[in-house]
C-alpha positions, 0 to 999 in steps of 0.5 A: 500500500502506498504511504499515506499523507496527513494534513496537520492543522493548528488554528489560532484566532487569526492564524493557521499553522499547517504541515503535510506529513507523510507516514514514511518520512520524518520531515514535513513535505510541506509546511507553513503559516497563514497569519493576520487572518481577517485583516488586509495584511492576511498572508499565506507563507509556505515551504516545500523542501528548500523552496519558500513562497508566499501569497497575500490573501487580504481579509481572508478568514480561516475558510478562505485561507484553507481554500487557498492552501488546498491545491498546494497541499494536493499537489505536494501530496501527489493528489493523495491526501488521506486525512486531517489532524487538528490540534485542540488545546483542551479536551476536558475530562471527556477525551483521553485520546484522539478521536474522529470528529463528528457533531458530538465531538464538535459540541464537546470541544465547544463546551470545553471552551470555558476552560480554554477561552483563548484556544478552543474557539479558534481550534473549533473555527479551524475545524469547521472551516476545514470540514467545509473545504475538505468535506470528504476527508476523515478529520481527527481531533488530537487534544493537548490535555488527553495524555495527562488524563492518566494523572491520579486524583491526588495529582490532579485535584486542587485543595478546593471544595469538591463542588468546584471540581464536580460541578465546574471541572476545576482541576489540573489538566496539563498541556503539551501532552502531544510533545511529552508523549512523543519525546518520551517514546523517542527517548525509550527508543534511543535508550533501547528501553521498552516504552511501557517499562520506562520512567522519564522526567521531561522538560518541554521548554519554549515560549510555553514551558511545562514539565512531566513525569512519564511512567510506563508510557503514562503521564503521572504528574505535570506542571501546568494545571487548569490553564497553561499559566500554572507552573514554570516561568515562560516567555511572557507567562509568570508561572506560579505566583501567590494565589492572592496576588489577584486580590493584592493588586486589586486592593492596592492598585485598583486593577480589574481581572482583565488587567491582572490576566494581561499582566500574568499571561502577556507581560511577565515571565522572561519578558517581565523579569528581564524588561527586555525580551521573551526570546531566550536567544536574545537574553543569552546575548544580553547576558554575555554583555552584562545585562542585569535583567537578562541575567536574572531572568535566566537564573530564575527560569533555570532555578524554577525549572529545576524545582519543578523537575525535582517535584516531578521526581516524587511521582517516579519509582525510578529515573531512566532519564531527564529529557530536554525538548522544545525550542529552548530545551533543544538549543540552549546549552546554557539553560540545560547546564544551569538547570542540571547544576541545581539537581545534584541531589538526583546525582545529575551531571552534564558532559560539557562537550556533549551538551554544547554539541546538542543544538539545532536539531542534534539529539543525543545523550549529554550526561557525564559518565557514571551519572543518570541519563540526560537526553536532548530529544527534538519534539515533533508534535505535528508528526505525533498528531499525524500518527494519531490521525493515521491510527484512526483511519480505516486500513 
């Protein structure tokens, strides 16, 4: 049977990130971004191999952008497109794995929008547009939260009145599940271990960051919670703060909830600490030039990351390895070095030369000889979504 092609779509409120994945090839056949949708500056950009191109699509909405994308996808796929996989941020407690999209699934995604008001409506908009443009193709929803539905109750419950959980669904859900699952599987392969008999600490570090404890292929704890704001210091998100900060800012500065939400989600994290940027590459350059804010931001980021990894270790019966992934995790030897330096109690130690070598897509082991395994594992969420989609298609 000829190898199959899956179009992976990740929709934001004014953007569509896409990749055409062939089941027999690691790299995307075609990938790109439609951005600034709904505005006169709307643009479709794509790359196939080394060739890059773009097209202005003024005032295009999601459906119009997908209609422009369709012939390019069909051509790149040789006319054989077998299905579409959609990234959906929040599946609530209803979805523990990927599923074929039907009316009931659409309704459930909409119902979960109260838990992810910035993400699920946009994901739903993209799905509805794709269903209109590709009505005859099987379409699958893959949820960021699904991998973490294996958390035990003592890990996912907040210390709040039970009615808030039973009636409002207020609990820890976790995110980045597709990435945590992909890299822990890859790590098991790289280490020659059975995935269903392996234990990993995973650090997914990008503009959004989270840690996860993966035991025998299942998530047992993770740093993000009800929303993606909980946990680590991130690009512009604060991560954990005193829960009463909201009340303090309201009383002392007169700030309302939207203003406080904007502070915690868009003005904090690396950007807020440094007063400079949310980009780790820029901060590392500024640190080398003596910028105090950049230096502090990196120190706080790494210390808080190490604290979270140490906490995640509580869930593990043993440690087969610590994994770094995501844009920062895969490319910042400095962040890996500073983080591991805080984890001496777990006997973790880096080989400086190996650590320096693992950047720009290079994977491998970076631990010092005689110390527990530490791996850099590039993530590939698009491929994982494609594989999940293929698994639900008829043979």
